[in-house]
C-alpha positions as CSV (number, residue, x, y, z in Angstrom):
1,M,-94.8,-91.8,95.4
2,V,-98.2,-90.7,94.3
3,P,-101.3,-92.5,95.7
4,I,-103.5,-94.4,93.2
5,T,-106.2,-91.7,93.7
6,G,-103.8,-89.2,92.2
7,A,-101.8,-86.2,93.3
8,E,-103.0,-84.3,96.4
9,Y,-103.0,-81.0,94.5
10,P,-105.1,-80.4,91.3
11,F,-102.3,-78.9,89.2
12,E,-104.1,-79.5,85.9
13,A,-107.4,-78.0,87.1
14,K,-105.6,-74.9,88.3
15,Y,-103.7,-74.6,85.0
16,L,-106.8,-75.2,82.8
17,N,-108.9,-72.8,84.8
18,Q,-106.1,-70.2,84.8
19,E,-106.6,-69.8,88.5
20,R,-104.2,-67.6,90.5
21,V,-102.3,-69.6,93.1
22,D,-99.7,-68.9,95.8
23,I,-96.5,-70.9,96.0
24,V,-94.0,-70.8,98.8
25,L,-90.3,-71.1,98.0
26,I,-88.0,-72.1,100.9
27,E,-84.2,-71.8,100.9
28,G,-82.7,-75.0,102.1
29,G,-79.8,-73.6,104.3
30,S,-81.5,-70.6,105.9
31,G,-85.1,-71.7,105.9
32,Q,-86.1,-68.3,104.6
33,K,-89.4,-68.2,102.7
34,C,-90.8,-66.3,99.8
35,V,-94.5,-66.3,98.8
36,C,-95.3,-65.7,95.1
37,T,-98.7,-65.3,93.5
38,G,-99.3,-66.2,89.9
39,Q,-100.4,-68.9,87.5
40,F,-99.2,-72.3,86.2
41,T,-98.1,-71.9,82.5
42,S,-97.7,-75.6,81.9
43,V,-98.1,-78.9,83.7
44,S,-96.9,-82.4,82.7
45,R,-96.7,-85.8,84.3
46,A,-94.4,-88.8,83.5
47,G,-94.0,-92.2,84.9
48,G,-94.1,-95.9,84.1
49,V,-93.2,-99.3,85.3
50,G,-90.0,-99.2,87.3
51,Q,-89.8,-95.4,87.1
52,N,-90.3,-92.6,89.5
53,Y,-93.5,-90.7,88.9
54,Q,-92.8,-87.1,88.1
55,I,-95.0,-84.0,88.1
56,T,-93.4,-80.9,86.6
57,F,-94.8,-77.4,86.1
58,E,-93.9,-73.9,85.0
59,F,-95.1,-71.0,87.0
60,S,-95.2,-67.3,86.3
61,G,-95.8,-65.0,89.2
62,S,-94.9,-62.0,91.3
63,A,-91.5,-61.6,92.8
64,D,-91.0,-61.2,96.5
65,E,-88.0,-61.1,98.9
66,F,-86.9,-64.0,101.0
67,S,-87.4,-63.3,104.7
């Protein structure tokens, strides 16, 4: 659920300004983490009456090991 004021993270602003960002990937079973630095290459939103609100993005960044 997204608050009426919008998402808590400015995905579009980061995408449009081509800002470098860090994302953290977490493996579900082990809880190991991987931090990647890069940029959003696309951002989209979808939703409507009776539907779940969805934010999707594509990200291109550095590779790192899970630890």
